[in-house]
mmCIF file of the C-alpha atoms, coordinates in Angstrom:
data_MODEL
# 
_entry.id   MODEL 
# 
loop_
_atom_site.group_PDB 
_atom_site.id 
_atom_site.type_symbol 
_atom_site.label_atom_id 
_atom_site.label_alt_id 
_atom_site.label_comp_id 
_atom_site.label_asym_id 
_atom_site.label_entity_id 
_atom_site.label_seq_id 
_atom_site.pdbx_PDB_ins_code 
_atom_site.Cartn_x 
_atom_site.Cartn_y 
_atom_site.Cartn_z 
_atom_site.occupancy 
_atom_site.B_iso_or_equiv 
_atom_site.pdbx_formal_charge 
_atom_site.auth_seq_id 
_atom_site.auth_comp_id 
_atom_site.auth_asym_id 
_atom_site.auth_atom_id 
_atom_site.pdbx_PDB_model_num 
ATOM 1  C CA . UNK A 1 1  ? -3.973  -9.048  -8.921  1.00 0.00 ? 1  UNK A CA 1 
ATOM 2  C CA . UNK A 1 2  ? -1.195  -6.470  -9.032  1.00 0.00 ? 2  UNK A CA 1 
ATOM 3  C CA . UNK A 1 3  ? 0.257   -5.379  -5.682  1.00 0.00 ? 3  UNK A CA 1 
ATOM 4  C CA . UNK A 1 4  ? -0.822  -1.788  -6.297  1.00 0.00 ? 4  UNK A CA 1 
ATOM 5  C CA . UNK A 1 5  ? -4.405  -2.808  -7.106  1.00 0.00 ? 5  UNK A CA 1 
ATOM 6  C CA . UNK A 1 6  ? -4.512  -5.057  -4.039  1.00 0.00 ? 6  UNK A CA 1 
ATOM 7  C CA . UNK A 1 7  ? -3.195  -2.200  -1.881  1.00 0.00 ? 7  UNK A CA 1 
ATOM 8  C CA . UNK A 1 8  ? -5.890  0.137   -3.144  1.00 0.00 ? 8  UNK A CA 1 
ATOM 9  C CA . UNK A 1 9  ? -8.563  -2.511  -2.538  1.00 0.00 ? 9  UNK A CA 1 
ATOM 10 C CA . UNK A 1 10 ? -7.337  -3.106  1.036   1.00 0.00 ? 10 UNK A CA 1 
ATOM 11 C CA . UNK A 1 11 ? -7.214  0.607   1.865   1.00 0.00 ? 11 UNK A CA 1 
ATOM 12 C CA . UNK A 1 12 ? -10.726 1.160   0.492   1.00 0.00 ? 12 UNK A CA 1 
ATOM 13 C CA . UNK A 1 13 ? -12.103 -1.817  2.425   1.00 0.00 ? 13 UNK A CA 1 
ATOM 14 C CA . UNK A 1 14 ? -10.400 -1.001  5.749   1.00 0.00 ? 14 UNK A CA 1 
ATOM 15 C CA . UNK A 1 15 ? -10.964 2.752   5.438   1.00 0.00 ? 15 UNK A CA 1 
ATOM 16 C CA . UNK A 1 16 ? -7.866  4.059   7.204   1.00 0.00 ? 16 UNK A CA 1 
ATOM 17 C CA . UNK A 1 17 ? -4.136  4.611   6.567   1.00 0.00 ? 17 UNK A CA 1 
ATOM 18 C CA . UNK A 1 18 ? -2.094  1.440   6.976   1.00 0.00 ? 18 UNK A CA 1 
ATOM 19 C CA . UNK A 1 19 ? 1.550   0.341   7.094   1.00 0.00 ? 19 UNK A CA 1 
ATOM 20 C CA . UNK A 1 20 ? 2.733   -1.718  4.120   1.00 0.00 ? 20 UNK A CA 1 
ATOM 21 C CA . UNK A 1 21 ? 3.072   -4.793  6.367   1.00 0.00 ? 21 UNK A CA 1 
ATOM 22 C CA . UNK A 1 22 ? -0.593  -4.541  7.376   1.00 0.00 ? 22 UNK A CA 1 
ATOM 23 C CA . UNK A 1 23 ? -1.696  -4.064  3.775   1.00 0.00 ? 23 UNK A CA 1 
ATOM 24 C CA . UNK A 1 24 ? 0.217   -7.117  2.560   1.00 0.00 ? 24 UNK A CA 1 
ATOM 25 C CA . UNK A 1 25 ? -0.950  -9.321  5.438   1.00 0.00 ? 25 UNK A CA 1 
ATOM 26 C CA . UNK A 1 26 ? -4.592  -8.443  4.791   1.00 0.00 ? 26 UNK A CA 1 
ATOM 27 C CA . UNK A 1 27 ? -4.290  -8.901  1.015   1.00 0.00 ? 27 UNK A CA 1 
ATOM 28 C CA . UNK A 1 28 ? -2.662  -12.321 1.452   1.00 0.00 ? 28 UNK A CA 1 
ATOM 29 C CA . UNK A 1 29 ? -5.364  -13.448 3.895   1.00 0.00 ? 29 UNK A CA 1 
ATOM 30 C CA . UNK A 1 30 ? -8.039  -12.394 1.389   1.00 0.00 ? 30 UNK A CA 1 
ATOM 31 C CA . UNK A 1 31 ? -6.253  -14.234 -1.422  1.00 0.00 ? 31 UNK A CA 1 
ATOM 32 C CA . UNK A 1 32 ? -5.808  -11.053 -3.459  1.00 0.00 ? 32 UNK A CA 1 
ATOM 33 C CA . UNK A 1 33 ? -2.034  -11.517 -3.749  1.00 0.00 ? 33 UNK A CA 1 
ATOM 34 C CA . UNK A 1 34 ? 0.313   -14.458 -3.470  1.00 0.00 ? 34 UNK A CA 1 
ATOM 35 C CA . UNK A 1 35 ? 3.466   -14.123 -1.417  1.00 0.00 ? 35 UNK A CA 1 
ATOM 36 C CA . UNK A 1 36 ? 6.390   -15.088 -3.631  1.00 0.00 ? 36 UNK A CA 1 
ATOM 37 C CA . UNK A 1 37 ? 9.353   -13.322 -2.040  1.00 0.00 ? 37 UNK A CA 1 
ATOM 38 C CA . UNK A 1 38 ? 10.650  -13.047 1.507   1.00 0.00 ? 38 UNK A CA 1 
ATOM 39 C CA . UNK A 1 39 ? 9.720   -9.389  1.974   1.00 0.00 ? 39 UNK A CA 1 
ATOM 40 C CA . UNK A 1 40 ? 6.496   -8.579  0.097   1.00 0.00 ? 40 UNK A CA 1 
ATOM 41 C CA . UNK A 1 41 ? 5.870   -5.616  2.406   1.00 0.00 ? 41 UNK A CA 1 
ATOM 42 C CA . UNK A 1 42 ? 9.158   -4.037  1.295   1.00 0.00 ? 42 UNK A CA 1 
ATOM 43 C CA . UNK A 1 43 ? 8.194   -4.627  -2.331  1.00 0.00 ? 43 UNK A CA 1 
ATOM 44 C CA . UNK A 1 44 ? 4.826   -2.949  -1.767  1.00 0.00 ? 44 UNK A CA 1 
ATOM 45 C CA . UNK A 1 45 ? 6.396   -0.040  0.100   1.00 0.00 ? 45 UNK A CA 1 
ATOM 46 C CA . UNK A 1 46 ? 8.872   0.531   -2.759  1.00 0.00 ? 46 UNK A CA 1 
ATOM 47 C CA . UNK A 1 47 ? 6.091   0.289   -5.341  1.00 0.00 ? 47 UNK A CA 1 
ATOM 48 C CA . UNK A 1 48 ? 3.884   2.829   -3.549  1.00 0.00 ? 48 UNK A CA 1 
ATOM 49 C CA . UNK A 1 49 ? 6.803   5.188   -2.839  1.00 0.00 ? 49 UNK A CA 1 
ATOM 50 C CA . UNK A 1 50 ? 7.897   5.069   -6.489  1.00 0.00 ? 50 UNK A CA 1 
ATOM 51 C CA . UNK A 1 51 ? 4.336   5.741   -7.637  1.00 0.00 ? 51 UNK A CA 1 
ATOM 52 C CA . UNK A 1 52 ? 4.089   8.764   -5.334  1.00 0.00 ? 52 UNK A CA 1 
ATOM 53 C CA . UNK A 1 53 ? 7.458   10.128  -6.485  1.00 0.00 ? 53 UNK A CA 1 
ATOM 54 C CA . UNK A 1 54 ? 6.753   9.532   -10.172 1.00 0.00 ? 54 UNK A CA 1 
ATOM 55 C CA . UNK A 1 55 ? 3.147   10.733  -10.295 1.00 0.00 ? 55 UNK A CA 1 
ATOM 56 C CA . UNK A 1 56 ? 2.995   13.314  -7.511  1.00 0.00 ? 56 UNK A CA 1 
ATOM 57 C CA . UNK A 1 57 ? -0.549  14.592  -7.060  1.00 0.00 ? 57 UNK A CA 1 
ATOM 58 C CA . UNK A 1 58 ? -1.772  12.176  -9.759  1.00 0.00 ? 58 UNK A CA 1 
ATOM 59 C CA . UNK A 1 59 ? -0.730  9.144   -7.680  1.00 0.00 ? 59 UNK A CA 1 
ATOM 60 C CA . UNK A 1 60 ? -3.609  7.202   -6.191  1.00 0.00 ? 60 UNK A CA 1 
ATOM 61 C CA . UNK A 1 61 ? -1.597  6.904   -2.948  1.00 0.00 ? 61 UNK A CA 1 
ATOM 62 C CA . UNK A 1 62 ? -0.193  9.328   -0.445  1.00 0.00 ? 62 UNK A CA 1 
ATOM 63 C CA . UNK A 1 63 ? 2.078   8.919   2.548   1.00 0.00 ? 63 UNK A CA 1 
ATOM 64 C CA . UNK A 1 64 ? 0.803   9.714   6.022   1.00 0.00 ? 64 UNK A CA 1 
ATOM 65 C CA . UNK A 1 65 ? 3.293   10.002  8.869   1.00 0.00 ? 65 UNK A CA 1 
ATOM 66 C CA . UNK A 1 66 ? 7.059   10.231  8.900   1.00 0.00 ? 66 UNK A CA 1 
ATOM 67 C CA . UNK A 1 67 ? 9.890   7.864   9.640   1.00 0.00 ? 67 UNK A CA 1 
ATOM 68 C CA . UNK A 1 68 ? 10.440  4.202   9.085   1.00 0.00 ? 68 UNK A CA 1 
ATOM 69 C CA . UNK A 1 69 ? 8.008   2.853   11.661  1.00 0.00 ? 69 UNK A CA 1 
ATOM 70 C CA . UNK A 1 70 ? 5.341   5.563   11.541  1.00 0.00 ? 70 UNK A CA 1 
ATOM 71 C CA . UNK A 1 71 ? 4.962   5.688   7.766   1.00 0.00 ? 71 UNK A CA 1 
ATOM 72 C CA . UNK A 1 72 ? 1.476   4.739   6.646   1.00 0.00 ? 72 UNK A CA 1 
ATOM 73 C CA . UNK A 1 73 ? -0.119  4.837   3.231   1.00 0.00 ? 73 UNK A CA 1 
ATOM 74 C CA . UNK A 1 74 ? -3.537  6.100   2.314   1.00 0.00 ? 74 UNK A CA 1 
ATOM 75 C CA . UNK A 1 75 ? -5.489  6.874   -0.796  1.00 0.00 ? 75 UNK A CA 1 
ATOM 76 C CA . UNK A 1 76 ? -5.307  10.327  -2.323  1.00 0.00 ? 76 UNK A CA 1 
ATOM 77 C CA . UNK A 1 77 ? -9.065  10.141  -2.993  1.00 0.00 ? 77 UNK A CA 1 
ATOM 78 C CA . UNK A 1 78 ? -10.528 7.610   -0.539  1.00 0.00 ? 78 UNK A CA 1 
ATOM 79 C CA . UNK A 1 79 ? -14.168 8.092   -1.555  1.00 0.00 ? 79 UNK A CA 1 
# 
């Protein structure tokens, strides 16, 4: 499963904004993604951020919170 699809699946299942580290940890535990690199949370964060920047209001994700440690991601349309 693609990282972005796994992230969406995690956010829908958990039902709240999450940090990229939390998303990756949950997706790995569920077997939805396989950890190949040393920093999969950084890869996911970059992927989501790029999607938001590229697609704007059409992105399926949105950022909630500011700063490095308070940044969480959520779905633009969580229903």
